[in-house]
C-alpha positions in Angstrom: 12.4 2.4 -20.2 11.6 0.7 -17.0 9.1 -1.9 -16.1 8.3 -3.4 -12.6 8.7 -7.0 -11.8 8.0 -9.0 -8.7 9.5 -12.4 -9.1 12.4 -13.7 -10.9 10.2 -16.1 -12.9 9.1 -12.7 -14.7 12.8 -12.0 -15.5 13.0 -13.4 -19.0 9.7 -12.3 -20.3 10.2 -8.8 -19.0 13.8 -8.6 -20.5 12.3 -9.6 -24.0 9.5 -7.2 -23.9 11.7 -4.2 -23.0 14.4 -5.2 -25.4 11.7 -5.7 -28.2 9.7 -2.6 -27.1 13.0 -0.3 -27.3 14.2 -1.9 -30.6 10.8 -1.0 -32.2 11.1 2.6 -31.5 14.4 2.5 -33.8 12.8 0.4 -36.6 14.1 -2.9 -35.3 11.2 -5.5 -35.4 12.6 -8.8 -36.5 14.6 -10.8 -33.7 18.0 -12.1 -34.8 19.6 -12.8 -31.6 19.1 -12.8 -27.7 21.4 -13.5 -25.1 20.4 -13.6 -21.3 23.2 -14.0 -18.5 22.1 -14.3 -14.9 23.3 -12.7 -12.1 22.9 -13.0 -8.4 19.3 -14.3 -7.4 17.0 -11.9 -6.3 14.0 -14.3 -5.6 11.1 -12.4 -3.6 12.4 -8.9 -4.4 10.8 -6.4 -6.9 13.2 -5.9 -10.1 13.3 -3.0 -12.3 14.3 -3.6 -16.1 16.4 -1.0 -17.6 16.9 -0.9 -21.3 19.0 0.9 -23.7 19.8 1.1 -27.6 23.4 0.5 -27.9 23.7 1.2 -31.7 21.2 1.3 -34.6 22.1 1.1 -38.3 20.4 1.2 -41.4 19.6 -2.8 -41.1 20.0 -3.6 -37.4 19.4 -2.4 -34.1 21.6 -3.4 -30.9 19.9 -3.1 -27.6 20.7 -4.0 -24.0 18.9 -4.6 -20.7 19.3 -5.5 -17.4 16.9 -6.4 -14.3 18.1 -5.0 -11.1 16.8 -5.1 -7.6 15.9 -2.2 -5.3 19.2 -2.9 -3.5 21.2 -2.5 -6.7 21.9 -6.4 -7.3 21.8 -7.3 -10.9 19.9 -10.3 -11.2 20.3 -10.7 -15.2 21.5 -8.8 -18.1 20.3 -9.2 -21.7 21.4 -8.4 -25.1 19.7 -8.5 -28.4 19.9 -7.7 -32.1 16.6 -6.9 -34.1 16.6 -6.5 -37.8 15.2 -3.4 -39.4 12.6 -4.6 -42.2 13.8 -3.8 -45.7 11.2 -0.9 -47.1 9.3 -1.9 -50.3 
């Protein structure tokens, strides 16, 4: 999943959105944790967000994402854990 961004102010919502959307595809809808680490500044550059599911269990989905400039500089990385709701 990729999403185009235009400013560094968009990094956090874009990372959260990409992580949540990808986790939902694996059944994870309830956020448990989110960690964001910032890299080199990429102000004024367009950024792409790349997200992957690292692991999905019966109860948790582990996802990671990164915001990368067109030149390949990593502006930020994020990891999150989402809980899979119990079925009634």
